[in-house]
C-alpha positions as CSV (number, residue, x, y, z in Angstrom):
1,X,7.7,24.9,-27.7
2,X,7.2,28.1,-26.2
3,X,7.6,28.3,-21.9
4,X,4.7,29.4,-20.0
5,X,5.6,32.3,-17.9
6,X,3.8,30.6,-14.5
7,X,6.6,27.9,-14.5
8,X,6.8,26.8,-10.7
9,X,10.5,26.0,-11.2
10,X,13.4,26.1,-13.8
11,X,15.3,22.9,-15.1
12,X,18.8,23.9,-14.9
13,X,21.4,21.4,-16.1
14,X,18.9,18.6,-16.3
15,X,17.5,18.7,-13.2
16,X,15.3,21.0,-11.3
17,X,16.3,24.3,-8.8
18,X,15.2,23.6,-5.6
19,X,15.1,27.0,-4.7
20,X,12.4,27.7,-6.7
21,X,9.7,25.5,-5.2
22,X,6.1,26.3,-5.2
23,X,4.4,23.7,-3.2
24,X,0.5,24.4,-1.6
25,X,-0.9,22.2,1.4
26,X,-4.5,22.0,1.3
27,X,-6.1,22.0,4.7
28,X,-7.8,19.0,5.8
29,X,-9.9,21.2,7.7
30,X,-11.0,23.0,4.8
31,X,-10.8,20.1,1.8
32,X,-11.3,16.7,3.3
33,X,-10.8,15.3,-0.4
34,X,-7.4,16.6,-0.1
35,X,-6.2,14.9,2.5
36,X,-2.5,13.7,2.8
37,X,-2.2,15.2,-1.2
38,X,0.4,18.1,-2.2
39,X,-1.5,20.3,-4.1
40,X,-0.6,22.5,-7.7
41,X,-3.1,24.3,-8.9
42,X,-2.4,26.1,-12.0
43,X,-4.7,28.8,-13.1
44,X,-3.8,28.3,-17.0
45,X,-1.6,26.6,-19.1
46,X,-1.9,28.2,-23.1
47,X,-1.7,25.8,-26.1
48,X,1.9,24.4,-26.8
49,X,3.3,26.1,-24.2
50,X,5.6,24.5,-21.6
51,X,4.8,23.9,-18.2
52,X,6.2,22.7,-15.2
53,X,5.0,22.0,-11.6
54,X,7.6,21.0,-9.0
55,X,6.7,18.8,-6.2
56,X,10.2,18.7,-5.0
57,X,9.7,15.0,-3.3
58,X,10.0,11.5,-5.0
59,X,8.4,13.1,-8.0
60,X,10.4,16.0,-8.4
61,X,8.3,17.6,-11.2
62,X,5.6,17.0,-14.2
63,X,6.6,19.1,-17.5
64,X,3.4,19.2,-19.7
65,X,2.1,20.6,-23.4
66,X,-1.4,20.9,-24.0
67,X,-3.0,20.4,-27.1
68,X,-5.5,23.2,-26.0
69,X,-6.0,25.9,-23.1
70,X,-7.0,25.4,-20.1
71,X,-7.7,27.0,-17.2
72,X,-7.4,26.0,-13.5
73,X,-6.1,22.6,-13.8
74,X,-5.3,20.9,-10.2
75,X,-2.3,18.6,-9.6
76,X,-2.9,16.1,-6.8
77,X,0.2,14.0,-5.2
78,X,0.2,11.6,-3.0
79,X,3.0,8.8,-2.0
80,X,1.2,5.3,-1.0
81,X,2.7,3.7,2.0
82,X,0.8,0.2,0.6
83,X,-0.2,-1.3,-2.9
84,X,-2.7,1.3,-4.2
85,X,-6.5,-0.3,-3.5
86,X,-8.1,-2.3,-6.0
87,X,-4.8,-2.4,-7.9
88,X,-2.6,-5.6,-8.2
89,X,0.3,-4.9,-6.7
90,X,4.6,-4.9,-8.9
91,X,7.6,-6.9,-8.5
92,X,10.5,-5.4,-7.3
93,X,9.1,-1.8,-6.1
94,X,10.9,1.1,-5.1
95,X,7.5,3.8,-4.6
96,X,3.8,3.9,-5.1
97,X,2.4,7.2,-6.3
98,X,-0.7,9.0,-7.0
99,X,-0.1,11.7,-9.4
100,X,-3.7,12.6,-11.1
101,X,-5.3,16.2,-12.5
102,X,-8.8,17.9,-12.2
103,X,-9.7,20.3,-14.8
104,X,-7.9,18.6,-17.3
105,X,-9.1,16.3,-20.2
106,X,-6.4,14.3,-20.4
107,X,-6.6,13.6,-24.5
108,X,-5.5,17.2,-24.3
109,X,-2.2,16.3,-23.1
110,X,0.0,16.6,-26.3
111,X,3.2,16.1,-24.2
112,X,3.9,14.8,-20.2
113,X,7.0,13.8,-18.6
114,X,7.6,12.7,-14.9
115,X,11.1,13.7,-13.5
116,X,11.8,11.1,-10.9
117,X,14.9,10.1,-8.1
118,X,16.0,7.0,-6.8
119,X,17.6,6.8,-3.9
120,X,21.3,5.1,-4.4
121,X,21.4,3.0,-1.2
122,X,18.3,0.9,-2.7
123,X,19.8,0.9,-6.1
124,X,22.9,-0.8,-3.8
125,X,20.9,-3.1,-1.7
126,X,19.6,-4.7,-4.4
127,X,22.5,-4.6,-7.0
128,X,20.0,-2.3,-9.8
129,X,21.7,-1.0,-13.2
130,X,20.6,2.5,-13.7
131,X,18.9,1.3,-17.1
132,X,17.1,-1.1,-14.6
133,X,14.7,1.4,-12.9
134,X,11.5,1.9,-14.7
135,X,8.2,4.3,-14.3
136,X,4.7,2.4,-14.7
137,X,1.8,3.9,-15.2
138,X,-1.6,1.8,-13.9
139,X,-4.1,2.7,-17.0
140,X,-6.7,0.6,-18.0
141,X,-6.6,-2.6,-15.6
142,X,-3.0,-2.9,-15.9
143,X,0.9,-2.0,-15.1
144,X,2.2,0.0,-18.0
145,X,5.8,0.7,-18.6
146,X,6.8,3.9,-19.4
147,X,9.7,5.0,-21.5
148,X,12.1,5.7,-18.7
149,X,15.8,8.0,-19.1
150,X,18.1,8.5,-17.0
151,X,19.2,12.1,-15.8
152,X,22.1,12.7,-13.6
153,X,23.0,11.8,-9.9
154,X,23.9,13.6,-6.9
155,X,25.5,12.3,-4.0
156,X,22.3,10.8,-2.6
157,X,19.7,9.7,-5.8
158,X,20.0,8.5,-9.3
159,X,17.2,11.2,-11.8
160,X,14.8,9.9,-14.2
161,X,12.3,11.3,-16.4
162,X,9.6,9.2,-18.0
163,X,7.1,10.3,-20.8
164,X,3.3,9.4,-19.5
165,X,0.2,9.9,-22.1
166,X,-1.6,10.8,-18.3
167,X,-1.7,10.4,-14.7
168,X,-3.1,7.5,-12.4
169,X,-1.3,5.9,-10.2
170,X,2.4,5.1,-10.8
171,X,5.5,2.5,-9.5
172,X,9.0,3.0,-9.0
173,X,9.9,-0.1,-10.0
174,X,13.4,-2.1,-11.2
175,X,13.2,-5.2,-13.9
176,X,16.2,-7.1,-14.8
């Protein structure tokens, strides 16, 4: 795949460069429906080009490839303090996240990866092994476990990648 020239950040040695973050907070007064979300707007994603959207939070970034050119795509990200409304809770939870897109038919997603981190203190306190960390996606009224791959670690966190067919609510958990 070709790399899109509107990339928000670069991957270096399998992790994202924290010095090149592009994050936009929408003013709650002018965009009430975006309250408490981190918003990333991508003017254009070309077909078969890899585009990275950086949040630099628990979800570090998303890498996406589409089957068709698309314009004015909006990624909305929010870390949730509790189980999403009308959604069954999960066991062994680290964090719930809402990650959605606007102005994009999710059927156009050819490939999408979510890069995320988990704090080592939580892993140590719960006696978790790296291969037990999973990302779940809420779809069709149930939680679906996504393929989750360990990437690397630093002094504070372990870093993972999951492949997702679309966007919705997510839960970072451990499964024994």
